[in-house]
C-alpha positions in Angstrom: 17.0 -30.1 8.0 17.0 -30.1 4.2 14.0 -29.0 2.3 11.5 -31.9 1.8 9.3 -30.8 -1.2 7.0 -33.8 -0.7 5.9 -32.2 2.6 6.4 -28.5 1.9 4.8 -28.1 -1.5 1.1 -27.1 -1.1 1.3 -27.1 2.7 -1.1 -24.7 4.4 0.5 -22.6 7.1 -1.4 -21.7 10.3 -4.2 -19.2 9.8 -3.4 -15.8 11.2 -6.0 -13.3 12.5 -4.9 -9.8 13.3 -6.0 -6.2 13.6 -4.5 -2.8 12.9 -5.1 0.8 13.7 -4.6 4.2 12.1 -1.5 4.6 14.2 0.0 1.4 12.8 -0.7 2.7 9.3 0.9 6.1 10.0 4.0 4.5 11.4 4.3 2.3 8.4 4.0 5.3 6.1 6.7 7.2 8.0 8.9 4.1 7.7 8.7 4.2 3.9 9.4 7.9 3.7 6.0 9.6 3.8 5.4 13.0 5.3 9.1 14.0 5.1 8.0 17.6 4.8 5.7 18.4 7.7 4.3 21.4 5.8 3.2 19.3 2.8 -0.5 18.7 3.4 -0.6 15.9 0.8 2.1 14.0 2.7 0.3 14.6 6.0 -2.7 12.6 4.6 -0.6 9.5 5.1 -0.4 10.1 8.9 -3.9 11.4 9.7 -4.9 10.4 13.3 -8.3 9.0 12.3 -8.4 8.1 8.6 -5.0 8.1 6.8 -4.9 7.0 3.2 -3.4 3.5 3.0 -0.8 2.3 0.5 -1.5 -1.3 -0.6 2.1 -2.1 0.3 0.9 -1.9 4.0 -0.4 -5.4 3.3 3.1 -6.7 3.6 3.4 -5.9 7.3 -0.2 -5.9 8.5 -0.3 -9.4 9.9 3.0 -9.2 11.7 3.0 -5.6 12.6 3.3 -6.1 16.3 5.9 -8.9 16.2 8.8 -8.2 18.5 11.0 -11.2 17.7 13.0 -12.1 14.6 11.1 -14.2 12.1 11.8 -17.9 11.6 11.9 -19.7 8.3 10.3 -22.8 9.7 7.4 -24.3 7.7 6.3 -27.9 7.0 9.2 -29.6 5.3 11.4 -26.4 5.6 13.7 -25.2 8.3 16.3 -22.7 7.2 18.8 -20.5 9.1 17.6 -16.9 8.9 21.1 -15.7 8.0 20.9 -17.6 4.7 17.6 -15.9 3.6 16.9 -12.8 1.5 13.6 -11.7 0.1 13.3 -12.5 -3.6 10.1 -10.9 -4.8 6.8 -9.5 -3.7 3.4 -8.8 -5.2 0.3 -7.4 -3.6 -3.1 -7.3 -5.3 -5.6 -5.0 -3.6 -9.2 -6.2 -4.0 -10.5 -3.0 -2.5 -9.0 0.2 -1.0 -7.3 -0.9 2.3 -9.1 0.5 5.4 -7.2 2.6 7.9 -8.1 0.2 10.6 -9.7 -3.2 10.8 -9.6 -6.9 11.5 -8.6 -9.6 9.0 -7.5 -13.2 8.6 -4.7 -14.5 6.3 -4.4 -18.0 4.9 -1.1 -18.9 3.4 0.0 -21.8 1.2 3.5 -22.8 0.0 2.7 -22.5 -3.7 6.0 -23.4 -5.3 9.6 -24.5 -4.4 12.3 -24.0 -6.9 15.7 -25.8 -6.8 18.3 -23.4 -8.3 21.2 -25.8 -7.4 23.1 -23.5 -5.1 20.0 -22.1 -3.6 16.3 -22.6 -3.1 13.4 -20.3 -3.8 10.3 -20.7 -1.7 7.1 -19.0 -3.0 4.2 -18.4 -0.7 0.7 -17.2 -1.6 -1.6 -15.5 0.9 -5.2 -14.5 0.8 -6.5 -12.0 3.3 -10.2 -11.3 4.1 -11.8 -8.9 6.5 -13.9 -9.9 9.5 -17.0 -10.2 7.2 -15.2 -12.6 4.8 -14.7 -10.0 2.1 -11.4 -10.2 0.2 -9.0 -7.4 1.0 -5.8 -8.5 -0.7 -3.8 -11.4 -2.2 0.0 -11.5 -1.7 2.6 -13.6 -3.4 6.2 -13.5 -2.2 9.4 -15.5 -2.6 12.4 -16.0 -0.4 15.9 -16.9 -1.7 17.7 -19.3 0.6 21.5 -19.6 -0.1 23.0 -23.1 0.1 19.6 -24.8 0.3 19.3 -26.1 -3.3 20.2 -29.5 -4.6 17.2 -31.3 -3.2 16.1 -32.6 -6.5 13.2 -30.1 -7.2 12.2 -28.3 -10.3 14.3 -25.3 -11.3 11.2 -23.2 -12.1 10.9 -20.3 -14.4 11.1 -16.6 -14.0 9.5 -13.8 -16.0 11.1 -10.5 -16.8 9.5 -7.2 -17.5 10.2 -5.9 -21.0 11.1 -2.3 -20.5 10.5 0.1 -23.4 13.5 1.0 -25.5 13.1 4.7 -24.8 13.8 7.2 -22.1 11.6 6.9 -19.0 8.5 9.1 -18.8 9.4 10.0 -15.3 12.6 9.9 -13.2 12.5 10.4 -9.5 15.3 10.9 -6.9 14.1 9.2 -3.7 16.3 9.5 -0.6 16.3 7.1 2.3 17.2 7.9 5.8 20.3 6.6 7.7 18.0 5.3 10.4 15.3 4.1 8.1 15.8 0.4 8.7 15.6 1.0 12.5 12.3 2.8 11.9 11.0 0.1 9.5 11.8 -2.7 11.9 9.1 -1.2 14.3 6.6 -2.4 11.7 7.2 -6.0 12.7 10.3 -7.1 10.9 12.9 -7.6 13.6 15.4 -9.5 11.4 18.8 -8.5 12.9 20.3 -8.3 9.4 18.8 -4.8 9.3 19.9 -3.6 12.8 22.8 -5.6 14.1 26.2 -4.8 12.5 27.7 -8.1 13.7 24.8 -10.2 12.3 25.1 -8.3 9.0 28.8 -9.0 8.9 28.3 -12.7 9.5 25.8 -12.7 6.6 28.4 -11.1 4.3 27.4 -7.5 4.4 29.6 -4.6 5.5 26.8 -3.1 7.5 23.0 -3.6 8.1 21.0 -3.3 5.0 17.6 -1.8 4.3 14.7 -4.3 4.4 13.7 -5.2 0.8 10.1 -4.6 1.7 11.1 -1.1 2.9 12.5 -0.4 -0.5 9.4 -1.9 -2.0 7.1 0.4 0.0 9.3 3.4 -0.5 9.1 3.1 -4.2 5.4 2.4 -4.2 4.9 5.6 -2.1 7.2 7.7 -4.2 5.5 6.6 -7.5 2.0 7.1 -6.0 2.9 10.6 -5.0 4.6 11.7 -8.2 2.5 10.0 -10.9 -0.8 9.2 -9.3 -1.3 12.5 -7.4 -1.0 10.6 -4.1 -4.1 8.5 -4.7 -3.1 5.4 -2.8 -6.4 3.7 -3.7 -5.5 4.0 -7.4 -2.8 1.2 -6.9 -4.5 -2.1 -7.8 -1.4 -4.3 -7.9 2.2 -3.7 -7.1 4.9 -6.3 -7.8 8.7 -6.3 -7.8 11.8 -8.4 -7.6 14.6 -7.5 -5.2 17.6 -7.0 -7.6 20.2 -5.8 -5.1 21.1 -4.4 -1.7 20.2 -0.9 -0.5 22.0 0.6 2.5 20.0 3.0 4.7 20.8 6.6 3.8 21.4 5.9 0.1 19.3 7.6 -2.6 17.3 5.7 -5.2 16.9 6.7 -8.8 13.4 5.5 -9.9 12.6 5.3 -13.6 9.0 5.0 -14.7 7.4 4.2 -18.1 3.7 4.6 -18.8 2.5 1.5 -20.7 -1.2 0.8 -21.4 -2.6 1.4 -17.9 0.5 0.1 -16.1 3.6 1.7 -14.8 6.8 -0.1 -15.5 9.4 0.8 -12.9 13.1 0.2 -12.2 14.9 1.4 -9.1 18.7 1.7 -8.8 21.1 3.1 -6.2 22.4 6.6 -7.2 25.2 6.5 -4.7 26.7 3.3 -6.2 26.7 4.1 -9.9 23.3 2.8 -10.6 23.6 -0.5 -8.7 20.2 -2.3 -9.1 17.7 -2.2 -6.2 14.3 -3.2 -7.6 13.6 -4.8 -11.0 10.6 -6.2 -12.8 8.5 -3.6 -11.0 4.9 -3.2 -12.3 2.2 -1.0 -10.8 -1.3 -1.6 -12.2 -3.8 1.2 -11.8 -7.3 0.6 -10.6 -10.1 1.1 -13.1 
């Protein structure tokens, strides 16, 4: 059915309660490239059996970690074929260091719907609290649905990060694994776009692509390790737009600028002459 903004806008999605363990956290970290060197004790802290450090980007998978079916884009006033959908942007604000295990509840609202003419952008905002009611994180994400525009909604606005007109303060080379999407899908995202060659072909891609949120978590982890001495709790906020496709096994070039307590970041694909991967990336450091 077409998008009905009179129903969808402001709709509250069903509340989701969930729990996670240190093993879940460790698997997520492995899926975003942590502990690649088993002799690196700093990397091993991500996969500790009892109390691993936790990247705030884990928040993007925590509620759906144990899902075993492909997601559906079916909300009040919205019903879209999954093959038409790609992730547009993601932001996570951590209100406290994420615990290695716990119980939480997420409440999600459809905050905005943008009509781009040939496509629609659906923006959700989620607030997650622990089992005592204390805020853990707030997340804001958008999905881009091809062919679903033209319903008469507002076009909306987009903000772009103004990168400094100088060489980056840091440049990282971040490899991904050929099987990384297959590993990341075990964190709850079973979209066949990332595992099924035929589905990927029908969606217009030559082969399965890496999850955008895997690229997001991989860059968050790499920057945390290289610039923040591996202090995952130092990441207060991490946001990005998904600027292009990454195929599993490709290497990312990650440029980082230090700007007044924030890190401005851009990620591109080294294997394809700097094709964009993530843009408008901002990492805010906790006080």
